[in-house]
N, C-alpha and C positions, 0 to 999 in steps of 0.2 A: 808601688806600681798598681796594686789592686784598687787603691783609692782614686788614682788618676783615671783608670778604666771606668770606674763607676760614675765619675763626674762627667765625662764626655757626653754620654747619651742624654743626661739631664739638660746640659746646655743646648744640645741640638733640639730637644723637644721644646724648650722654652722659646728659642728663636723661631721655630716653625709655627708657633701659635699665632693666630690672627689677633691683631690689637682690637679690643672692644672700644665702643664709642667713649666710654669713661675709663678706659684702661690705661696702659702705659705708653701710648703713642706719643711721639714728640710734639704733636700739634696740640695747642691748648684746647681746641674745639673737639679733639678726640676723633679725627677722621679715621676710618677703617683703613688698614694697611692694604687690603685686597678688595676694593669696591667691585661689586658685580657689574656686568655690562647692563643688566636690567636697571639697576639703580642709577647708573650714569646716564641712561637714555630715557629716564622717566620724565614725566611732566614737571615734577618738582625740581629736578636738576636742570633740565633744558631751559626752563623759563627764567632761570637766574643767569643764563649765558648772555654775553653782550649783544649778539645779533638779534635774538628775539626781543630783548629790551629796546634796541634801536628801532626795530620795525614797529614796536608797540607805541613808543613815544613820538615817533616821527609825525603822525597826524596832529598831535598836540603841539609840537614844536612849530610845524608849518602854519597851523591855524593862528598861533600867537604871532609869529613874525609877519605873516601877511596881514593879519588883523591890525597890528600896530601901524603898518603902512597905510592901510585903507581908512582906518578910523582916526588915526593921529594926524595924517597928512603932514603939513609943515611943522606941526608941534608933536611929532611922534614920541618925543622923549617923555611927554607927560603921561603917555599910556604905558610906558615900559615899567615893568616891575622892579622893585628895589635891587634884587640880586643881579638882574640883567644890567641895570644902570651902573652898579658898582664894578662889574666885570668890564663894561665898556670904558669906564673912566680909567681903570687900571691899565688896560691894554692901550688906551689912547695916549697915555704918557710915553708909550714906546713908539708912537707915530702910527699905530694900527687903528684905523678908523672905519674900515669897511663895515657896513651895517649887517652883513651876513656872517661876519667872522666868529662871533660867539656861538652861533648855531652850528657853523661848520666845525668849530673846535669840539663841540659835544659829539658830533658824528665821527670825527677823526679819532677821538679818544676811544670810543666804543669799537670802531673798526680795528684800531691798533691793538686793543685789548683782546679782541677775538682772534686776530692773527697770532698774537703771542701765545694764546692757549693751544694753538695747533690742534683744534678739534673741529668736528663737522660744522659747517655753516648752515646745514639744512635742519628744518624743524617743521612740525605740522601747523598749518594755518589755524586749525581749531584751537591750538594752544592760546592764541591771542584772545579768544572769547573767554577762556578760563582766567587769563590775566586780568581782563576787564571785570569779570565777576569778583575776583579777589579784591581788586582795587575798590569797587563799590562797597563790598562787605567790610573791608578794613576802614574805609572812610566813615561808615556808620558806627563802627566800634570807637573811633576817635571822637565822634560827636557825643556818644554816650559817656566816654571818659571825661570829656570837657564838661558835660553836665554834672557829673559827680564832683569835679573840682569846683564848679560854679556853686553847687549847693553848700559845699564846705565854707566858701568865702562869702556867702550871701549875707550873713549877719555881721561879718567883720569889715567888709570892704564896700558896702553899699551896692549900687548898680554895677554889675560886672561887665567885662568885655563882651560876653555873649549877649547880654541884654542890649548893650549899645549897638552891637552888630545887627541885631534884629530890627532896631529902629532906623538905622542908617543904610539899610539895604537898598541898593539901586539896581534896577533891571536894565540899565543901559548897556550897550555893548562894550564900552571902554573898560569898566570894572571886570566884566566877564573875561575879556582878553587878558587883562592883567593877572587874574587868578590862574589862568592856564600857564602863563609865563612863569609865575611863582612856582608852580609845580615842577617845571623843568629846571629852571636856573637855581632855585634854592636847593633842590636836591643835588644838582650838579656841583654847587659850591660847597655846601655844608656836609653832604654825605659822600658823594663820589670823590670830591677833592680833599676835604678837610679830614675825614676819618682816617684814610690811609696815611696822610701827612703827619697827623698827630701820633698815630700808632708807630710810624717809622721813627719819629723823633724820640718817643719814649723808649723804644728799643735801643736806639743809639745811646741813650743814657743808662742802658743796662737794666731797664725795668723788666720784670718777668712778663711773659706774653699775656697772661690773663690780666695783670694790672695795666699793661700798656693798652690792651683793648678796652678796658673799662674807662681809663683816662681819655682815650680817643672819643668814645661814645659820649661820655659826660661832658668833656670839654667842648666838643662840636655842638652839643645841644645847648650849653650855656651861651656860646657865641651866637647861635641861631636865635635864641630868645632876645639877647641884648641888641642884636642887629635891628630888631623892629622898633627900638627906641632911639636909634642913632640917626643922624643926618636931618635933613629938612625935606618933607615934614615928618619928623619922627613921632611915634605915638607916645603920649604922656605915660610915665611910668606908674604902674600899680603892681603890688605884689601878686595879685591874681594873674594879671597879664604875663608877668615874668615867669611865674611858676607853671602856668598852663602851657606856655610855649616851650619851656624847658622840658616838661613832660612830653609834649608833642614832638619835640626834637628827639628825645629818647625813643619814642614810639616809631618815628620815621627811620631812625637808625636801626632799630630792631627789624623793621620791614626790609630795609636795604640789605642788611647782613644775612637775613634768613630767606628772603623771597626775591632779592635782586633789585637793581636800579629801576627797571621798568615799572614794576608794581609800586615801588616807593613813589615814583613820579605820578603814576595814576592815582594812588591813594591821596597824595597831597593835593593834586589838582581837583579831584572830585570833592574832597573835604572843603576846600576853599570855595568852590562853586556852590555847594550845598548851603554852607553857613553864611558866606559873605555875599553871594549874589542872590540865591533863592531864599535866604533867611530861614532855612530849616533848623529847628532845634527840638529836642525832646521836651 
């Protein structure tokens, strides 16, 4: 009896201890069991929520969709980015051909996600400026990362994709519009859609959470890289192009998971505009 009495308080004390970020919590990312109100309402938490992400990407999405109509005219499909075209072909097989449907789907997914969270829909407008600053900063980080990979391949692969991009840069509106669309639809397809899908599939196969998350990030990044070499006109394959885009896919996945969908879209779009349209590189 004495041993039972001594055991009970110990169990009570252990169960009352808050889980640390790297402690014994059931989530692989180690979320705290008792998050404070201040933490949940901070800039870093709120800017990952669906509604701020939607408000942040909406100008990019509308500029792309309206730009495709105005610049493309009767040949609007030639202005559309690859991921947008793939999505339209996929839903077209179901008889869904409305030009605004993919954009509407992105909006509905984010609205539905916000409704499912059952959290406040309000946020400070100043947070959008912070999201824009983060997107620019992270885009420059990716430019620097690309230059490091470029230097490593410089002697092995000859002229690399970054050199080719600098030579082939066009300041016309059509490529600029395409880069904005790539930021939205490639992130929607490969990060917002594919990472949760691959993660869920791995968990269904009884993979541990950490392994499932790693497979989802890596697998989506490999597919992201390979997609740039698929179809017509697909880019010719080089190891530099494949590895750089694989690393970029992991980078975008990290931004998506840690800073949210909105900043991932902003980072992707700004990077593409900087390198592909403006020809910027270190």
